[in-house]
PDB file of N, CA, C, O and CB in Angstrom:
ATOM      1  N   MET A   1     -24.626  69.145 -25.609  1.00  0.00           N
ATOM      2  CA  MET A   1     -24.036  68.330 -24.562  1.00  0.00           C
ATOM      3  C   MET A   1     -24.657  66.943 -24.614  1.00  0.00           C
ATOM      4  O   MET A   1     -25.880  66.804 -24.632  1.00  0.00           O
ATOM      5  CB  MET A   1     -24.236  68.978 -23.168  1.00  0.00           C
ATOM      6  N   THR A   2     -23.816  65.922 -24.638  1.00  0.00           N
ATOM      7  CA  THR A   2     -24.314  64.554 -24.685  1.00  0.00           C
ATOM      8  C   THR A   2     -24.065  63.863 -23.352  1.00  0.00           C
ATOM      9  O   THR A   2     -23.083  64.139 -22.663  1.00  0.00           O
ATOM     10  CB  THR A   2     -23.650  63.770 -25.831  1.00  0.00           C
ATOM     11  N   ALA A   3     -24.948  62.987 -23.014  1.00  0.00           N
ATOM     12  CA  ALA A   3     -24.821  62.240 -21.765  1.00  0.00           C
ATOM     13  C   ALA A   3     -23.948  61.020 -22.004  1.00  0.00           C
ATOM     14  O   ALA A   3     -24.127  60.308 -22.992  1.00  0.00           O
ATOM     15  CB  ALA A   3     -26.211  61.822 -21.216  1.00  0.00           C
ATOM     16  N   THR A   4     -23.004  60.776 -21.104  1.00  0.00           N
ATOM     17  CA  THR A   4     -22.144  59.608 -21.218  1.00  0.00           C
ATOM     18  C   THR A   4     -22.477  58.571 -20.167  1.00  0.00           C
ATOM     19  O   THR A   4     -21.895  57.487 -20.155  1.00  0.00           O
ATOM     20  CB  THR A   4     -20.691  60.008 -21.105  1.00  0.00           C
ATOM     21  N   SER A   5     -23.399  58.891 -19.295  1.00  0.00           N
ATOM     22  CA  SER A   5     -23.773  58.001 -18.208  1.00  0.00           C
ATOM     23  C   SER A   5     -25.271  57.711 -18.285  1.00  0.00           C
ATOM     24  O   SER A   5     -26.047  58.577 -18.689  1.00  0.00           O
ATOM     25  CB  SER A   5     -23.398  58.618 -16.835  1.00  0.00           C
ATOM     26  N   PRO A   6     -25.688  56.489 -17.899  1.00  0.00           N
ATOM     27  CA  PRO A   6     -27.116  56.196 -17.911  1.00  0.00           C
ATOM     28  C   PRO A   6     -27.896  56.960 -16.849  1.00  0.00           C
ATOM     29  O   PRO A   6     -29.121  57.050 -16.931  1.00  0.00           O
ATOM     30  CB  PRO A   6     -27.331  54.727 -17.724  1.00  0.00           C
ATOM     31  N   ILE A   7     -27.212  57.507 -15.860  1.00  0.00           N
ATOM     32  CA  ILE A   7     -27.866  58.271 -14.797  1.00  0.00           C
ATOM     33  C   ILE A   7     -27.755  59.750 -15.143  1.00  0.00           C
ATOM     34  O   ILE A   7     -26.650  60.270 -15.295  1.00  0.00           O
ATOM     35  CB  ILE A   7     -27.227  57.969 -13.393  1.00  0.00           C
ATOM     36  N   GLU A   8     -28.873  60.419 -15.268  1.00  0.00           N
ATOM     37  CA  GLU A   8     -28.855  61.836 -15.582  1.00  0.00           C
ATOM     38  C   GLU A   8     -28.518  62.641 -14.339  1.00  0.00           C
ATOM     39  O   GLU A   8     -28.866  62.257 -13.222  1.00  0.00           O
ATOM     40  CB  GLU A   8     -30.202  62.281 -16.164  1.00  0.00           C
ATOM     41  N   VAL A   9     -27.841  63.756 -14.544  1.00  0.00           N
ATOM     42  CA  VAL A   9     -27.397  64.587 -13.431  1.00  0.00           C
ATOM     43  C   VAL A   9     -28.559  65.019 -12.552  1.00  0.00           C
ATOM     44  O   VAL A   9     -28.410  65.078 -11.331  1.00  0.00           O
ATOM     45  CB  VAL A   9     -26.663  65.805 -13.949  1.00  0.00           C
ATOM     46  N   ARG A  10     -29.711  65.323 -13.138  1.00  0.00           N
ATOM     47  CA  ARG A  10     -30.828  65.804 -12.319  1.00  0.00           C
ATOM     48  C   ARG A  10     -31.378  64.720 -11.401  1.00  0.00           C
ATOM     49  O   ARG A  10     -32.150  65.018 -10.490  1.00  0.00           O
ATOM     50  CB  ARG A  10     -31.939  66.328 -13.210  1.00  0.00           C
ATOM     51  N   GLU A  11     -30.996  63.482 -11.626  1.00  0.00           N
ATOM     52  CA  GLU A  11     -31.455  62.390 -10.773  1.00  0.00           C
ATOM     53  C   GLU A  11     -30.489  62.105  -9.622  1.00  0.00           C
ATOM     54  O   GLU A  11     -30.760  61.241  -8.787  1.00  0.00           O
ATOM     55  CB  GLU A  11     -31.647  61.137 -11.601  1.00  0.00           C
ATOM     56  N   LEU A  12     -29.378  62.816  -9.572  1.00  0.00           N
ATOM     57  CA  LEU A  12     -28.409  62.622  -8.502  1.00  0.00           C
ATOM     58  C   LEU A  12     -28.730  63.566  -7.348  1.00  0.00           C
ATOM     59  O   LEU A  12     -28.924  64.765  -7.543  1.00  0.00           O
ATOM     60  CB  LEU A  12     -26.968  62.854  -9.015  1.00  0.00           C
ATOM     61  N   LEU A  13     -28.782  63.002  -6.146  1.00  0.00           N
ATOM     62  CA  LEU A  13     -29.127  63.776  -4.956  1.00  0.00           C
ATOM     63  C   LEU A  13     -27.937  63.842  -4.017  1.00  0.00           C
ATOM     64  O   LEU A  13     -27.191  62.871  -3.889  1.00  0.00           O
ATOM     65  CB  LEU A  13     -30.345  63.166  -4.238  1.00  0.00           C
ATOM     66  N   THR A  14     -27.753  64.977  -3.359  1.00  0.00           N
ATOM     67  CA  THR A  14     -26.748  65.061  -2.304  1.00  0.00           C
ATOM     68  C   THR A  14     -27.218  64.193  -1.133  1.00  0.00           C
ATOM     69  O   THR A  14     -28.359  63.733  -1.116  1.00  0.00           O
ATOM     70  CB  THR A  14     -26.515  66.552  -1.853  1.00  0.00           C
ATOM     71  N   LEU A  15     -26.342  63.974  -0.166  1.00  0.00           N
ATOM     72  CA  LEU A  15     -26.744  63.190   1.007  1.00  0.00           C
ATOM     73  C   LEU A  15     -27.943  63.833   1.703  1.00  0.00           C
ATOM     74  O   LEU A  15     -28.864  63.143   2.142  1.00  0.00           O
ATOM     75  CB  LEU A  15     -25.565  63.054   1.996  1.00  0.00           C
ATOM     76  N   GLU A  16     -27.919  65.146   1.797  1.00  0.00           N
ATOM     77  CA  GLU A  16     -29.011  65.857   2.466  1.00  0.00           C
ATOM     78  C   GLU A  16     -30.321  65.698   1.693  1.00  0.00           C
ATOM     79  O   GLU A  16     -31.372  65.461   2.289  1.00  0.00           O
ATOM     80  CB  GLU A  16     -28.666  67.350   2.620  1.00  0.00           C
ATOM     81  N   GLN A  17     -30.255  65.827   0.376  1.00  0.00           N
ATOM     82  CA  GLN A  17     -31.451  65.670  -0.452  1.00  0.00           C
ATOM     83  C   GLN A  17     -31.969  64.236  -0.396  1.00  0.00           C
ATOM     84  O   GLN A  17     -33.177  64.010  -0.321  1.00  0.00           O
ATOM     85  CB  GLN A  17     -31.153  66.067  -1.903  1.00  0.00           C
ATOM     86  N   ALA A  18     -31.050  63.266  -0.433  1.00  0.00           N
ATOM     87  CA  ALA A  18     -31.438  61.858  -0.373  1.00  0.00           C
ATOM     88  C   ALA A  18     -32.105  61.548   0.968  1.00  0.00           C
ATOM     89  O   ALA A  18     -33.108  60.836   1.018  1.00  0.00           O
ATOM     90  CB  ALA A  18     -30.208  60.945  -0.586  1.00  0.00           C
ATOM     91  N   ALA A  19     -31.550  62.079   2.042  1.00  0.00           N
ATOM     92  CA  ALA A  19     -32.123  61.857   3.372  1.00  0.00           C
ATOM     93  C   ALA A  19     -33.531  62.436   3.456  1.00  0.00           C
ATOM     94  O   ALA A  19     -34.435  61.797   3.996  1.00  0.00           O
ATOM     95  CB  ALA A  19     -31.228  62.480   4.458  1.00  0.00           C
ATOM     96  N   ALA A  20     -33.722  63.636   2.929  1.00  0.00           N
ATOM     97  CA  ALA A  20     -35.048  64.258   2.946  1.00  0.00           C
ATOM     98  C   ALA A  20     -36.023  63.472   2.071  1.00  0.00           C
ATOM     99  O   ALA A  20     -37.197  63.337   2.415  1.00  0.00           O
ATOM    100  CB  ALA A  20     -34.964  65.721   2.468  1.00  0.00           C
ATOM    101  N   TYR A  21     -35.545  62.962   0.957  1.00  0.00           N
ATOM    102  CA  TYR A  21     -36.398  62.225   0.017  1.00  0.00           C
ATOM    103  C   TYR A  21     -36.993  60.965   0.647  1.00  0.00           C
ATOM    104  O   TYR A  21     -38.154  60.635   0.403  1.00  0.00           O
ATOM    105  CB  TYR A  21     -35.600  61.848  -1.228  1.00  0.00           C
ATOM    106  N   VAL A  22     -36.193  60.258   1.460  1.00  0.00           N
ATOM    107  CA  VAL A  22     -36.672  59.007   2.066  1.00  0.00           C
ATOM    108  C   VAL A  22     -36.959  59.153   3.564  1.00  0.00           C
ATOM    109  O   VAL A  22     -37.191  58.160   4.254  1.00  0.00           O
ATOM    110  CB  VAL A  22     -35.646  57.902   1.851  1.00  0.00           C
ATOM    111  N   HIS A  23     -36.943  60.393   4.061  1.00  0.00           N
ATOM    112  CA  HIS A  23     -37.261  60.674   5.465  1.00  0.00           C
ATOM    113  C   HIS A  23     -36.361  59.885   6.419  1.00  0.00           C
ATOM    114  O   HIS A  23     -36.835  59.254   7.364  1.00  0.00           O
ATOM    115  CB  HIS A  23     -38.729  60.348   5.747  1.00  0.00           C
ATOM    116  N   ARG A  24     -35.071  59.937   6.153  1.00  0.00           N
ATOM    117  CA  ARG A  24     -34.066  59.306   7.001  1.00  0.00           C
ATOM    118  C   ARG A  24     -32.972  60.332   7.285  1.00  0.00           C
ATOM    119  O   ARG A  24     -32.985  61.418   6.704  1.00  0.00           O
ATOM    120  CB  ARG A  24     -33.475  58.018   6.328  1.00  0.00           C
ATOM    121  N   SER A  25     -32.041  60.012   8.154  1.00  0.00           N
ATOM    122  CA  SER A  25     -30.941  60.930   8.457  1.00  0.00           C
ATOM    123  C   SER A  25     -29.819  60.772   7.429  1.00  0.00           C
ATOM    124  O   SER A  25     -29.729  59.764   6.728  1.00  0.00           O
ATOM    125  CB  SER A  25     -30.401  60.680   9.888  1.00  0.00           C
ATOM    126  N   THR A  26     -28.970  61.799   7.360  1.00  0.00           N
ATOM    127  CA  THR A  26     -27.820  61.705   6.457  1.00  0.00           C
ATOM    128  C   THR A  26     -26.879  60.591   6.918  1.00  0.00           C
ATOM    129  O   THR A  26     -26.198  59.966   6.104  1.00  0.00           O
ATOM    130  CB  THR A  26     -27.063  63.058   6.390  1.00  0.00           C
ATOM    131  N   ARG A  27     -26.850  60.353   8.210  1.00  0.00           N
ATOM    132  CA  ARG A  27     -26.017  59.269   8.737  1.00  0.00           C
ATOM    133  C   ARG A  27     -26.492  57.908   8.206  1.00  0.00           C
ATOM    134  O   ARG A  27     -25.674  57.051   7.870  1.00  0.00           O
ATOM    135  CB  ARG A  27     -26.041  59.276  10.285  1.00  0.00           C
ATOM    136  N   THR A  28     -27.797  57.719   8.133  1.00  0.00           N
ATOM    137  CA  THR A  28     -28.356  56.480   7.590  1.00  0.00           C
ATOM    138  C   THR A  28     -27.998  56.331   6.117  1.00  0.00           C
ATOM    139  O   THR A  28     -27.610  55.249   5.675  1.00  0.00           O
ATOM    140  CB  THR A  28     -29.885  56.451   7.772  1.00  0.00           C
ATOM    141  N   ILE A  29     -28.127  57.414   5.360  1.00  0.00           N
ATOM    142  CA  ILE A  29     -27.784  57.363   3.934  1.00  0.00           C
ATOM    143  C   ILE A  29     -26.307  57.003   3.775  1.00  0.00           C
ATOM    144  O   ILE A  29     -25.959  56.173   2.936  1.00  0.00           O
ATOM    145  CB  ILE A  29     -28.093  58.724   3.237  1.00  0.00           C
ATOM    146  N   ARG A  30     -25.455  57.613   4.562  1.00  0.00           N
ATOM    147  CA  ARG A  30     -24.018  57.320   4.493  1.00  0.00           C
ATOM    148  C   ARG A  30     -23.752  55.847   4.826  1.00  0.00           C
ATOM    149  O   ARG A  30     -22.916  55.210   4.185  1.00  0.00           O
ATOM    150  CB  ARG A  30     -23.231  58.239   5.462  1.00  0.00           C
ATOM    151  N   ARG A  31     -24.457  55.303   5.824  1.00  0.00           N
ATOM    152  CA  ARG A  31     -24.300  53.870   6.169  1.00  0.00           C
ATOM    153  C   ARG A  31     -24.721  52.991   5.004  1.00  0.00           C
ATOM    154  O   ARG A  31     -24.059  51.997   4.706  1.00  0.00           O
ATOM    155  CB  ARG A  31     -25.133  53.509   7.427  1.00  0.00           C
ATOM    156  N   TRP A  32     -25.811  53.345   4.344  1.00  0.00           N
ATOM    157  CA  TRP A  32     -26.270  52.571   3.187  1.00  0.00           C
ATOM    158  C   TRP A  32     -25.232  52.611   2.069  1.00  0.00           C
ATOM    159  O   TRP A  32     -24.977  51.599   1.416  1.00  0.00           O
ATOM    160  CB  TRP A  32     -27.624  53.108   2.677  1.00  0.00           C
ATOM    161  N   VAL A  33     -24.635  53.781   1.849  1.00  0.00           N
ATOM    162  CA  VAL A  33     -23.600  53.908   0.817  1.00  0.00           C
ATOM    163  C   VAL A  33     -22.402  53.037   1.176  1.00  0.00           C
ATOM    164  O   VAL A  33     -21.917  52.267   0.347  1.00  0.00           O
ATOM    165  CB  VAL A  33     -23.162  55.389   0.651  1.00  0.00           C
ATOM    166  N   GLU A  34     -21.925  53.161   2.415  1.00  0.00           N
ATOM    167  CA  GLU A  34     -20.760  52.392   2.861  1.00  0.00           C
ATOM    168  C   GLU A  34     -21.039  50.901   2.889  1.00  0.00           C
ATOM    169  O   GLU A  34     -20.128  50.098   2.689  1.00  0.00           O
ATOM    170  CB  GLU A  34     -20.321  52.852   4.236  1.00  0.00           C
ATOM    171  N   GLY A  35     -22.287  50.517   3.134  1.00  0.00           N
ATOM    172  CA  GLY A  35     -22.660  49.114   3.184  1.00  0.00           C
ATOM    173  C   GLY A  35     -22.957  48.503   1.822  1.00  0.00           C
ATOM    174  O   GLY A  35     -23.207  47.302   1.719  1.00  0.00           O
ATOM    175  N   GLY A  36     -22.929  49.327   0.773  1.00  0.00           N
ATOM    176  CA  GLY A  36     -23.157  48.818  -0.573  1.00  0.00           C
ATOM    177  C   GLY A  36     -24.621  48.752  -0.976  1.00  0.00           C
ATOM    178  O   GLY A  36     -24.949  48.192  -2.022  1.00  0.00           O
ATOM    179  N   ASP A  37     -25.505  49.315  -0.161  1.00  0.00           N
ATOM    180  CA  ASP A  37     -26.934  49.284  -0.478  1.00  0.00           C
ATOM    181  C   ASP A  37     -27.323  50.284  -1.569  1.00  0.00           C
ATOM    182  O   ASP A  37     -28.388  50.167  -2.175  1.00  0.00           O
ATOM    183  CB  ASP A  37     -27.740  49.562   0.772  1.00  0.00           C
ATOM    184  N   LEU A  38     -26.460  51.260  -1.812  1.00  0.00           N
ATOM    185  CA  LEU A  38     -26.683  52.252  -2.867  1.00  0.00           C
ATOM    186  C   LEU A  38     -25.470  52.193  -3.804  1.00  0.00           C
ATOM    187  O   LEU A  38     -24.609  53.073  -3.765  1.00  0.00           O
ATOM    188  CB  LEU A  38     -26.887  53.715  -2.267  1.00  0.00           C
ATOM    189  N   PRO A  39     -25.407  51.155  -4.643  1.00  0.00           N
ATOM    190  CA  PRO A  39     -24.190  50.856  -5.393  1.00  0.00           C
ATOM    191  C   PRO A  39     -23.812  51.854  -6.476  1.00  0.00           C
ATOM    192  O   PRO A  39     -22.659  51.869  -6.908  1.00  0.00           O
ATOM    193  CB  PRO A  39     -24.329  49.544  -6.007  1.00  0.00           C
ATOM    194  N   ASN A  40     -24.728  52.675  -6.924  1.00  0.00           N
ATOM    195  CA  ASN A  40     -24.426  53.603  -8.011  1.00  0.00           C
ATOM    196  C   ASN A  40     -24.102  55.006  -7.529  1.00  0.00           C
ATOM    197  O   ASN A  40     -24.113  55.955  -8.313  1.00  0.00           O
ATOM    198  CB  ASN A  40     -25.578  53.662  -8.960  1.00  0.00           C
ATOM    199  N   THR A  41     -23.812  55.140  -6.235  1.00  0.00           N
ATOM    200  CA  THR A  41     -23.457  56.436  -5.678  1.00  0.00           C
ATOM    201  C   THR A  41     -22.156  56.921  -6.309  1.00  0.00           C
ATOM    202  O   THR A  41     -21.222  56.148  -6.525  1.00  0.00           O
ATOM    203  CB  THR A  41     -23.325  56.358  -4.138  1.00  0.00           C
ATOM    204  N   VAL A  42     -22.120  58.210  -6.595  1.00  0.00           N
ATOM    205  CA  VAL A  42     -20.968  58.818  -7.256  1.00  0.00           C
ATOM    206  C   VAL A  42     -20.270  59.743  -6.276  1.00  0.00           C
ATOM    207  O   VAL A  42     -20.914  60.497  -5.546  1.00  0.00           O
ATOM    208  CB  VAL A  42     -21.395  59.589  -8.534  1.00  0.00           C
ATOM    209  N   ARG A  43     -18.945  59.677  -6.268  1.00  0.00           N
ATOM    210  CA  ARG A  43     -18.175  60.611  -5.435  1.00  0.00           C
ATOM    211  C   ARG A  43     -17.568  61.662  -6.353  1.00  0.00           C
ATOM    212  O   ARG A  43     -16.869  61.332  -7.311  1.00  0.00           O
ATOM    213  CB  ARG A  43     -17.057  59.866  -4.607  1.00  0.00           C
ATOM    214  N   VAL A  44     -17.841  62.936  -6.055  1.00  0.00           N
ATOM    215  CA  VAL A  44     -17.249  64.052  -6.769  1.00  0.00           C
ATOM    216  C   VAL A  44     -16.461  64.839  -5.741  1.00  0.00           C
ATOM    217  O   VAL A  44     -17.026  65.578  -4.935  1.00  0.00           O
ATOM    218  CB  VAL A  44     -18.335  64.943  -7.489  1.00  0.00           C
ATOM    219  N   LYS A  45     -15.153  64.670  -5.779  1.00  0.00           N
ATOM    220  CA  LYS A  45     -14.242  65.228  -4.762  1.00  0.00           C
ATOM    221  C   LYS A  45     -14.690  64.739  -3.391  1.00  0.00           C
ATOM    222  O   LYS A  45     -14.518  63.560  -3.083  1.00  0.00           O
ATOM    223  CB  LYS A  45     -14.218  66.803  -4.812  1.00  0.00           C
ATOM    224  N   THR A  46     -15.253  65.601  -2.564  1.00  0.00           N
ATOM    225  CA  THR A  46     -15.678  65.173  -1.221  1.00  0.00           C
ATOM    226  C   THR A  46     -17.184  64.973  -1.119  1.00  0.00           C
ATOM    227  O   THR A  46     -17.695  64.624  -0.054  1.00  0.00           O
ATOM    228  CB  THR A  46     -15.237  66.191  -0.188  1.00  0.00           C
ATOM    229  N   MET A  47     -17.901  65.193  -2.224  1.00  0.00           N
ATOM    230  CA  MET A  47     -19.360  65.095  -2.202  1.00  0.00           C
ATOM    231  C   MET A  47     -19.831  63.730  -2.706  1.00  0.00           C
ATOM    232  O   MET A  47     -19.314  63.210  -3.695  1.00  0.00           O
ATOM    233  CB  MET A  47     -19.980  66.213  -3.051  1.00  0.00           C
ATOM    234  N   LEU A  48     -20.804  63.167  -2.023  1.00  0.00           N
ATOM    235  CA  LEU A  48     -21.442  61.938  -2.481  1.00  0.00           C
ATOM    236  C   LEU A  48     -22.776  62.296  -3.127  1.00  0.00           C
ATOM    237  O   LEU A  48     -23.558  63.073  -2.580  1.00  0.00           O
ATOM    238  CB  LEU A  48     -21.642  60.932  -1.303  1.00  0.00           C
ATOM    239  N   LEU A  49     -23.022  61.716  -4.302  1.00  0.00           N
ATOM    240  CA  LEU A  49     -24.275  61.940  -5.014  1.00  0.00           C
ATOM    241  C   LEU A  49     -24.973  60.605  -5.209  1.00  0.00           C
ATOM    242  O   LEU A  49     -24.404  59.671  -5.773  1.00  0.00           O
ATOM    243  CB  LEU A  49     -24.031  62.643  -6.380  1.00  0.00           C
ATOM    244  N   VAL A  50     -26.195  60.523  -4.743  1.00  0.00           N
ATOM    245  CA  VAL A  50     -26.961  59.276  -4.745  1.00  0.00           C
ATOM    246  C   VAL A  50     -28.021  59.321  -5.844  1.00  0.00           C
ATOM    247  O   VAL A  50     -28.810  60.265  -5.897  1.00  0.00           O
ATOM    248  CB  VAL A  50     -27.621  59.032  -3.362  1.00  0.00           C
ATOM    249  N   PRO A  51     -28.051  58.326  -6.711  1.00  0.00           N
ATOM    250  CA  PRO A  51     -29.112  58.291  -7.726  1.00  0.00           C
ATOM    251  C   PRO A  51     -30.480  58.080  -7.084  1.00  0.00           C
ATOM    252  O   PRO A  51     -30.651  57.198  -6.242  1.00  0.00           O
ATOM    253  CB  PRO A  51     -28.837  57.179  -8.751  1.00  0.00           C
ATOM    254  N   ARG A  52     -31.440  58.889  -7.484  1.00  0.00           N
ATOM    255  CA  ARG A  52     -32.805  58.765  -6.973  1.00  0.00           C
ATOM    256  C   ARG A  52     -33.359  57.359  -7.254  1.00  0.00           C
ATOM    257  O   ARG A  52     -34.114  56.812  -6.451  1.00  0.00           O
ATOM    258  CB  ARG A  52     -33.720  59.845  -7.610  1.00  0.00           C
ATOM    259  N   SER A  53     -32.979  56.785  -8.395  1.00  0.00           N
ATOM    260  CA  SER A  53     -33.481  55.453  -8.767  1.00  0.00           C
ATOM    261  C   SER A  53     -33.011  54.379  -7.786  1.00  0.00           C
ATOM    262  O   SER A  53     -33.732  53.409  -7.551  1.00  0.00           O
ATOM    263  CB  SER A  53     -33.025  55.091 -10.189  1.00  0.00           C
ATOM    264  N   ASP A  54     -31.809  54.534  -7.206  1.00  0.00           N
ATOM    265  CA  ASP A  54     -31.338  53.580  -6.195  1.00  0.00           C
ATOM    266  C   ASP A  54     -32.226  53.644  -4.950  1.00  0.00           C
ATOM    267  O   ASP A  54     -32.568  52.616  -4.366  1.00  0.00           O
ATOM    268  CB  ASP A  54     -29.860  53.868  -5.816  1.00  0.00           C
ATOM    269  N   LEU A  55     -32.594  54.860  -4.554  1.00  0.00           N
ATOM    270  CA  LEU A  55     -33.469  55.018  -3.385  1.00  0.00           C
ATOM    271  C   LEU A  55     -34.847  54.452  -3.673  1.00  0.00           C
ATOM    272  O   LEU A  55     -35.434  53.773  -2.830  1.00  0.00           O
ATOM    273  CB  LEU A  55     -33.580  56.498  -2.981  1.00  0.00           C
ATOM    274  N   ASP A  56     -35.368  54.732  -4.868  1.00  0.00           N
ATOM    275  CA  ASP A  56     -36.680  54.201  -5.244  1.00  0.00           C
ATOM    276  C   ASP A  56     -36.677  52.676  -5.226  1.00  0.00           C
ATOM    277  O   ASP A  56     -37.659  52.057  -4.815  1.00  0.00           O
ATOM    278  CB  ASP A  56     -37.087  54.711  -6.634  1.00  0.00           C
ATOM    279  N   ALA A  57     -35.584  52.073  -5.667  1.00  0.00           N
ATOM    280  CA  ALA A  57     -35.487  50.615  -5.715  1.00  0.00           C
ATOM    281  C   ALA A  57     -35.495  49.999  -4.312  1.00  0.00           C
ATOM    282  O   ALA A  57     -35.960  48.874  -4.129  1.00  0.00           O
ATOM    283  CB  ALA A  57     -34.218  50.199  -6.459  1.00  0.00           C
ATOM    284  N   MET A  58     -34.985  50.731  -3.331  1.00  0.00           N
ATOM    285  CA  MET A  58     -34.964  50.218  -1.955  1.00  0.00           C
ATOM    286  C   MET A  58     -36.351  50.202  -1.331  1.00  0.00           C
ATOM    287  O   MET A  58     -36.605  49.441  -0.397  1.00  0.00           O
ATOM    288  CB  MET A  58     -34.027  51.056  -1.096  1.00  0.00           C
ATOM    289  N   PHE A  59     -37.246  51.035  -1.839  1.00  0.00           N
ATOM    290  CA  PHE A  59     -38.555  51.176  -1.224  1.00  0.00           C
ATOM    291  C   PHE A  59     -39.683  50.753  -2.144  1.00  0.00           C
ATOM    292  O   PHE A  59     -40.703  51.437  -2.237  1.00  0.00           O
ATOM    293  CB  PHE A  59     -38.764  52.591  -0.793  1.00  0.00           C
ATOM    294  N   LYS A  60     -39.510  49.643  -2.816  1.00  0.00           N
ATOM    295  CA  LYS A  60     -40.569  49.117  -3.662  1.00  0.00           C
ATOM    296  C   LYS A  60     -41.691  48.596  -2.770  1.00  0.00           C
ATOM    297  O   LYS A  60     -41.425  48.001  -1.726  1.00  0.00           O
ATOM    298  CB  LYS A  60     -40.035  47.996  -4.603  1.00  0.00           C
ATOM    299  N   PRO A  61     -42.924  48.811  -3.166  1.00  0.00           N
ATOM    300  CA  PRO A  61     -44.048  48.314  -2.360  1.00  0.00           C
ATOM    301  C   PRO A  61     -44.076  46.788  -2.340  1.00  0.00           C
ATOM    302  O   PRO A  61     -43.730  46.131  -3.322  1.00  0.00           O
ATOM    303  CB  PRO A  61     -45.382  48.858  -2.902  1.00  0.00           C
ATOM    304  N   ILE A  62     -44.484  46.259  -1.231  1.00  0.00           N
ATOM    305  CA  ILE A  62     -44.635  44.812  -1.095  1.00  0.00           C
ATOM    306  C   ILE A  62     -46.004  44.441  -1.657  1.00  0.00           C
ATOM    307  O   ILE A  62     -47.024  44.985  -1.234  1.00  0.00           O
ATOM    308  CB  ILE A  62     -44.484  44.350   0.407  1.00  0.00           C
ATOM    309  N   SER A  63     -46.020  43.521  -2.602  1.00  0.00           N
ATOM    310  CA  SER A  63     -47.305  43.123  -3.168  1.00  0.00           C
ATOM    311  C   SER A  63     -48.049  42.273  -2.151  1.00  0.00           C
ATOM    312  O   SER A  63     -47.457  41.433  -1.473  1.00  0.00           O
ATOM    313  CB  SER A  63     -47.117  42.351  -4.504  1.00  0.00           C
ATOM    314  N   SER A  64     -49.336  42.497  -2.055  1.00  0.00           N
ATOM    315  CA  SER A  64     -50.145  41.750  -1.078  1.00  0.00           C
ATOM    316  C   SER A  64     -50.400  40.337  -1.589  1.00  0.00           C
ATOM    317  O   SER A  64     -50.590  40.112  -2.784  1.00  0.00           O
ATOM    318  CB  SER A  64     -51.495  42.476  -0.802  1.00  0.00           C
ATOM    319  N   ALA A  65     -50.398  39.411  -0.672  1.00  0.00           N
ATOM    320  CA  ALA A  65     -50.659  38.006  -1.015  1.00  0.00           C
ATOM    321  C   ALA A  65     -52.152  37.837  -1.264  1.00  0.00           C
ATOM    322  O   ALA A  65     -52.988  38.321  -0.500  1.00  0.00           O
ATOM    323  CB  ALA A  65     -50.169  37.039   0.123  1.00  0.00           C
ATOM    324  N   ALA A  66     -52.459  37.156  -2.327  1.00  0.00           N
ATOM    325  CA  ALA A  66     -53.876  36.960  -2.663  1.00  0.00           C
ATOM    326  C   ALA A  66     -54.396  35.657  -2.106  1.00  0.00           C
ATOM    327  O   ALA A  66     -55.568  35.330  -2.293  1.00  0.00           O
ATOM    328  CB  ALA A  66     -54.080  36.991  -4.170  1.00  0.00           C
TER     329      ALA A  66
END
């Protein structure tokens, strides 16, 4: 089996998994998807799958000012 997408299937999270991963509600995740904050979200029939890398990118640490 070859991958045709740069996002691997194991990195895709359901709304519930994404919410648990970032300690937010599924409603918040859905708002982020609808607002374009998670641009690589995939819809499979009625299910939304969020790439873990999109969530990680939203929560990058702020570098301290020296």
